[in-house]
C-alpha positions as CSV (number, residue, x, y, z in Angstrom):
1,M,78.2,12.3,82.8
2,T,77.5,11.9,86.5
3,L,74.1,11.9,88.1
4,Y,75.2,14.2,90.9
5,E,77.0,17.5,90.6
6,P,78.1,19.2,93.8
7,P,76.8,22.7,94.3
8,A,79.0,25.5,93.1
9,E,81.1,27.2,95.7
10,P,79.8,30.7,96.6
11,V,81.8,33.5,95.1
12,P,83.4,35.5,97.9
13,D,82.1,39.0,98.3
14,E,85.1,41.3,98.1
15,S,83.1,44.2,99.7
16,A,82.4,42.1,102.7
17,R,86.0,40.8,102.9
18,Y,86.7,42.8,106.0
19,G,83.3,42.7,107.4
20,T,79.8,44.1,106.8
21,P,79.8,47.9,106.4
22,G,78.2,49.7,109.2
23,P,75.5,52.4,109.0
24,R,76.4,55.8,107.6
25,L,77.8,58.3,110.0
26,S,74.9,60.4,111.4
27,T,75.0,64.1,110.7
28,D,73.9,64.5,114.3
29,A,77.1,63.1,115.6
30,P,79.0,65.5,117.9
31,F,82.3,64.9,116.0
32,Y,80.6,65.7,112.6
33,R,79.1,68.9,113.9
34,G,82.2,70.0,115.7
35,F,84.3,69.3,112.6
36,L,82.1,71.3,110.3
37,G,81.9,74.1,112.9
38,A,85.6,74.3,113.1
39,L,85.9,74.4,109.3
40,G,83.4,77.3,109.2
41,V,85.3,79.3,111.8
42,L,88.6,78.6,110.0
43,L,87.0,79.7,106.7
44,A,85.7,82.9,108.3
45,I,89.1,83.7,109.7
46,V,90.7,83.2,106.3
47,L,88.1,85.4,104.6
48,G,88.6,88.1,107.2
49,W,92.3,88.0,106.8
50,A,92.0,88.1,103.0
51,L,89.6,91.1,103.1
52,R,92.0,93.0,105.4
53,E,94.9,92.3,103.0
54,V,93.0,93.6,100.0
55,Q,91.3,96.5,101.8
56,S,93.3,99.2,99.8
57,V,92.3,97.6,96.5
58,L,88.7,97.4,97.6
59,V,88.7,101.1,98.4
60,L,90.0,101.9,94.9
61,V,87.3,99.7,93.4
62,L,84.7,101.3,95.5
63,V,85.8,104.8,94.5
64,S,85.9,103.7,90.8
65,V,82.4,102.3,91.0
66,F,81.1,105.5,92.7
67,L,82.6,107.6,90.0
68,A,81.3,105.4,87.2
69,V,77.8,105.4,88.6
70,G,78.0,109.1,89.2
71,L,79.1,109.8,85.6
72,N,76.6,107.3,84.1
73,P,73.7,109.9,84.0
74,L,75.8,112.0,81.7
75,V,76.5,109.0,79.5
76,E,72.8,108.1,79.5
77,A,71.9,111.7,78.5
78,M,74.2,111.6,75.5
79,I,72.8,108.2,74.5
80,R,69.3,109.7,74.5
81,R,70.7,112.3,72.1
82,G,71.7,109.6,69.6
83,L,75.3,108.8,70.5
84,R,76.4,105.2,71.0
85,R,77.5,104.2,74.4
86,G,81.2,103.8,73.4
87,W,81.3,107.4,72.0
88,A,79.4,108.8,75.0
89,V,81.8,107.1,77.4
90,L,84.7,108.5,75.4
91,V,83.3,112.1,75.5
92,V,82.6,111.9,79.2
93,A,86.1,110.4,79.9
94,A,87.7,113.1,77.8
95,G,85.8,115.8,79.7
96,G,86.7,114.3,83.0
97,L,90.4,114.1,82.1
98,G,90.2,117.7,81.0
99,V,88.8,118.7,84.3
100,L,91.5,116.7,86.1
101,A,94.2,118.3,83.9
102,L,92.8,121.8,84.8
103,V,92.9,121.0,88.5
104,L,96.5,119.7,88.2
105,Y,97.5,122.9,86.4
106,V,95.9,125.0,89.1
107,L,97.6,123.0,91.9
108,I,101.0,123.0,90.3
109,G,100.8,126.6,89.1
110,A,98.6,129.1,91.0
111,V,97.9,127.0,94.1
112,G,101.6,126.1,94.5
113,S,102.8,129.7,94.5
114,Q,99.9,130.8,96.7
115,I,100.5,128.0,99.2
116,G,104.2,128.9,99.2
117,S,103.3,132.5,99.9
118,L,101.0,131.3,102.7
119,V,103.8,129.3,104.2
120,D,106.2,132.2,104.0
121,D,103.7,134.5,105.7
122,A,103.1,131.9,108.5
123,P,105.4,133.6,111.0
124,H,103.7,136.9,110.5
125,L,100.3,135.2,110.8
126,I,101.4,133.6,114.1
127,H,102.6,137.0,115.4
128,D,99.2,138.5,114.5
129,L,97.4,135.7,116.3
130,R,99.4,136.5,119.4
131,Q,98.1,140.0,119.4
132,H,94.6,138.6,119.9
133,K,94.0,138.5,123.7
134,S,92.1,135.2,123.8
135,I,94.4,133.3,121.5
136,S,97.4,134.8,123.4
137,H,96.0,133.5,126.7
138,L,95.5,130.0,125.2
139,D,99.0,130.0,123.8
140,Q,100.4,131.0,127.2
141,R,98.6,128.0,128.7
142,Y,99.1,125.3,126.0
143,H,102.0,126.8,123.9
144,F,100.6,125.6,120.6
145,L,101.8,128.7,118.7
146,S,105.3,128.3,120.1
147,A,105.3,124.6,118.9
148,I,104.3,125.7,115.4
149,E,107.0,128.4,115.4
150,N,109.7,125.9,116.4
151,K,108.6,123.5,113.7
152,L,108.6,126.2,111.0
153,R,112.2,127.3,112.1
154,D,113.5,123.7,111.8
155,P,115.6,123.5,108.6
156,N,114.8,119.8,108.3
157,L,111.0,120.4,108.5
158,L,110.3,119.1,105.0
159,E,112.4,116.0,105.5
160,K,110.8,115.2,108.9
161,T,107.3,115.9,107.6
162,F,107.5,113.8,104.5
163,G,110.1,111.3,105.6
164,G,112.9,112.3,103.2
165,V,113.1,112.8,99.4
166,F,113.0,109.1,98.7
167,D,109.8,108.6,100.7
168,V,108.2,111.7,99.1
169,G,109.0,110.2,95.7
170,L,107.4,106.9,96.7
171,S,104.4,108.7,98.1
172,V,103.9,110.7,94.9
173,L,104.5,107.7,92.7
174,G,101.9,105.7,94.8
175,A,99.4,108.5,94.5
176,L,100.0,108.7,90.8
177,L,99.5,105.0,90.3
178,N,96.4,104.9,92.4
179,T,95.0,107.8,90.3
180,I,95.8,106.0,87.1
181,L,94.1,102.8,88.4
182,I,91.0,104.7,89.4
183,I,90.8,106.4,86.0
184,V,91.2,103.1,84.1
185,M,88.7,101.2,86.3
186,T,86.2,104.1,86.2
187,I,86.2,104.1,82.4
188,Y,85.9,100.3,82.3
189,F,83.0,100.2,84.8
190,L,81.3,103.1,82.9
191,A,81.7,101.3,79.5
192,A,80.7,97.8,80.9
193,L,77.9,98.9,83.3
194,P,75.0,97.5,81.1
195,M,76.9,94.2,80.8
196,L,77.6,94.1,84.5
197,K,74.0,94.8,85.3
198,R,72.8,92.0,83.0
199,T,75.2,89.6,84.5
200,G,74.1,90.4,88.0
201,Y,70.4,90.2,87.2
202,A,70.9,86.9,85.4
203,L,72.0,85.3,88.7
204,V,68.4,86.0,90.0
205,A,65.6,83.5,89.5
206,A,63.6,84.2,86.3
207,S,60.4,84.7,88.2
208,R,61.9,87.6,90.2
209,R,64.4,89.0,87.6
210,E,62.2,91.8,86.3
211,R,61.5,93.2,89.7
212,V,65.1,92.9,90.9
213,A,66.2,94.7,87.7
214,S,63.8,97.5,88.4
215,L,65.0,97.9,92.0
216,G,68.7,97.7,90.9
217,D,68.3,100.3,88.3
218,E,66.6,102.6,90.8
219,I,69.4,102.1,93.3
220,L,72.0,103.0,90.7
221,H,70.0,106.0,89.7
222,R,69.9,107.2,93.3
223,V,73.7,106.6,93.8
224,G,74.4,108.6,90.6
225,G,72.1,111.4,91.9
226,Y,74.0,111.4,95.2
227,V,77.4,111.8,93.5
228,I,76.2,114.7,91.3
229,G,74.4,116.3,94.3
230,A,77.5,116.1,96.5
231,V,79.7,117.7,93.8
232,L,77.2,120.5,93.3
233,V,77.1,121.3,97.1
234,A,80.9,121.2,97.2
235,L,81.1,123.6,94.2
236,L,78.7,125.9,96.0
237,A,80.9,125.9,99.2
238,G,84.0,126.6,97.2
239,T,82.3,129.5,95.4
240,V,81.1,131.0,98.7
241,T,84.7,130.8,100.0
242,A,86.1,132.3,96.9
243,V,83.7,135.3,97.0
244,L,84.2,135.7,100.7
245,T,88.1,135.7,100.6
246,L,88.1,138.1,97.6
247,S,85.7,140.4,99.4
248,V,87.6,140.7,102.7
249,G,91.1,141.2,101.1
250,L,92.4,137.6,101.2
251,G,92.6,137.5,97.4
252,K,96.1,135.9,97.3
253,Y,94.7,133.0,99.3
254,A,91.4,132.8,97.5
255,L,92.1,130.0,95.0
256,P,93.8,127.5,97.4
257,L,91.3,128.1,100.2
258,A,88.3,127.7,97.7
259,L,89.7,124.4,96.5
260,F,90.5,123.3,100.0
261,V,87.0,124.0,101.2
262,A,85.4,122.4,98.1
263,L,87.4,119.2,98.5
264,L,86.7,119.0,102.2
265,D,83.0,119.7,101.6
266,L,82.8,116.4,99.7
267,V,83.0,114.8,103.2
268,P,79.4,115.4,104.5
269,L,78.9,117.7,107.5
270,V,82.4,117.4,109.1
271,G,84.4,118.4,106.1
272,S,82.6,121.7,105.5
273,V,83.0,122.7,109.2
274,T,86.7,121.9,109.1
275,G,87.2,124.1,105.9
276,A,85.2,126.9,107.4
277,A,87.3,126.8,110.6
278,A,90.5,127.0,108.6
279,V,89.4,130.0,106.6
280,T,88.1,131.8,109.7
281,L,91.5,131.2,111.5
282,I,93.4,132.7,108.6
283,G,91.0,135.6,108.7
284,F,91.6,136.3,112.4
285,A,95.4,136.0,111.7
286,T,95.0,138.8,109.1
287,S,93.0,141.1,111.2
288,L,90.2,141.1,113.8
289,H,87.5,142.5,111.6
290,V,88.3,140.1,108.7
291,G,88.1,137.1,111.1
292,L,84.8,138.4,112.4
293,I,83.4,138.7,108.9
294,C,84.5,135.2,108.0
295,A,83.1,133.8,111.3
296,I,79.7,135.5,110.7
297,V,79.5,134.4,107.1
298,Y,80.3,130.7,108.0
299,L,78.0,130.8,111.1
300,I,75.2,131.6,108.6
301,Y,76.3,129.4,105.7
302,E,77.3,126.2,107.6
303,P,73.9,125.6,109.3
304,L,72.2,126.6,106.0
305,E,74.3,124.0,104.1
306,G,74.2,121.3,106.7
307,Y,70.5,121.4,107.6
308,V,68.8,123.0,104.5
309,I,70.8,122.8,101.3
310,Y,72.5,119.4,101.7
311,P,69.5,117.5,102.9
312,R,67.2,119.1,100.3
313,V,69.6,118.4,97.5
314,M,70.0,114.8,98.6
315,R,66.2,114.4,99.1
316,S,65.6,115.5,95.5
317,S,68.4,113.2,94.2
318,V,68.2,110.1,96.4
319,D,64.7,110.6,97.9
320,V,65.9,110.4,101.5
321,P,64.2,112.5,104.2
322,E,66.3,115.3,105.8
323,I,66.5,113.8,109.3
324,L,67.5,110.4,107.8
325,T,70.2,112.1,105.8
326,I,71.8,113.7,108.9
327,V,71.6,110.5,111.0
328,A,73.0,108.3,108.2
329,V,76.0,110.6,107.6
330,L,76.7,110.8,111.4
331,L,76.5,107.0,111.8
332,G,78.5,106.3,108.7
333,G,81.3,108.8,109.7
334,S,81.4,107.2,113.2
335,L,81.7,103.7,111.9
336,G,83.8,104.1,108.8
337,G,85.5,107.5,108.9
338,V,85.6,109.4,105.6
339,V,84.7,106.4,103.4
340,G,81.8,105.6,105.8
341,A,80.5,109.1,105.6
342,L,80.7,109.1,101.8
343,V,78.8,105.8,101.3
344,A,76.4,106.2,104.2
345,L,73.7,108.1,102.3
346,P,73.6,105.7,99.3
347,I,73.4,102.8,101.7
348,A,70.6,104.5,103.6
349,A,68.7,105.2,100.3
350,T,69.1,101.6,99.3
351,I,67.9,100.2,102.6
352,Q,64.9,102.6,102.5
353,L,64.0,101.6,99.0
354,L,64.2,97.8,99.8
355,T,62.3,98.2,103.0
356,R,59.5,100.1,101.3
357,E,59.3,97.9,98.2
358,V,60.0,94.5,99.8
359,W,59.4,94.4,103.5
360,I,56.4,96.7,103.8
361,R,54.7,95.3,100.7
362,R,55.1,91.8,102.1
363,Q,53.6,92.9,105.4
364,D,50.7,94.6,103.6
365,T,49.8,91.3,101.9
366,A,50.3,89.1,104.9
């Protein structure tokens, strides 16, 4: 044993083998901010591209959600009468499919034959239109009736219009598949609506969950009321058209024109005017006094529907003032076309409710 032991050699620090680590990179560094900004821009571009690619699917989902929310009041009414939700959804779905089958039967049967008759009579209608002095003067200037006649005489009109038998088959098949998808998704959303609501509300903080649930239920209630109200107004427009055409001697066109006007009337404001113009034009083609009667009836009914019936029905169902209803529909149609016009009023009702219950209340307590 020695009296002196040399000190132990220090163990080399492997972490400092290549030098002492420097300070962490500052989040205020220009490179760091620029890199994160570039990633954010790239992510926004990718998300925008993805949304554009799935736009058609999103439209189908939106239509299905609208139908499900619109049919939900019927399901809730049956539940209050003692039915379970599954049976209530089954009854509503069976009723909806029955209505769809009835519409298809009318389109394939009566409407198909009447539209065929309307197409066959088109040359005579154009000849009658030329007898009208004002329309004849416009045709001599713009030749729109001559262009219609030339297209009707073309033996390949159907092929040119629909792009051939193969394209027509693909279009019909695509429409059929979209219809089946909408029906399936609507039934699913209708059956799973309580679960979807609970899942959505569970994402909210517990302290605010009850209030968010109350506001969400009220929004869904207003959207359902909007769908039902729009259907009732469209049925009223179709009924008025059917009564008018039967009264003035256009009975053989009554069914297709009534369905045409009712379907167009689902598009707020613009659709009803388009349907009325089509019916009035056919009336003038039949005879001058029939056209005048149609014009007078629609000149009375269209302002009545657009500025009295439709806003009042929507105010009672979605609690939106008349002027806001008109402005919302006009803005929605300008920004998003038909889909924008359809969803404009529910969005306006939602914004109004949230503004009143959240923003204004917060301002009152500030």
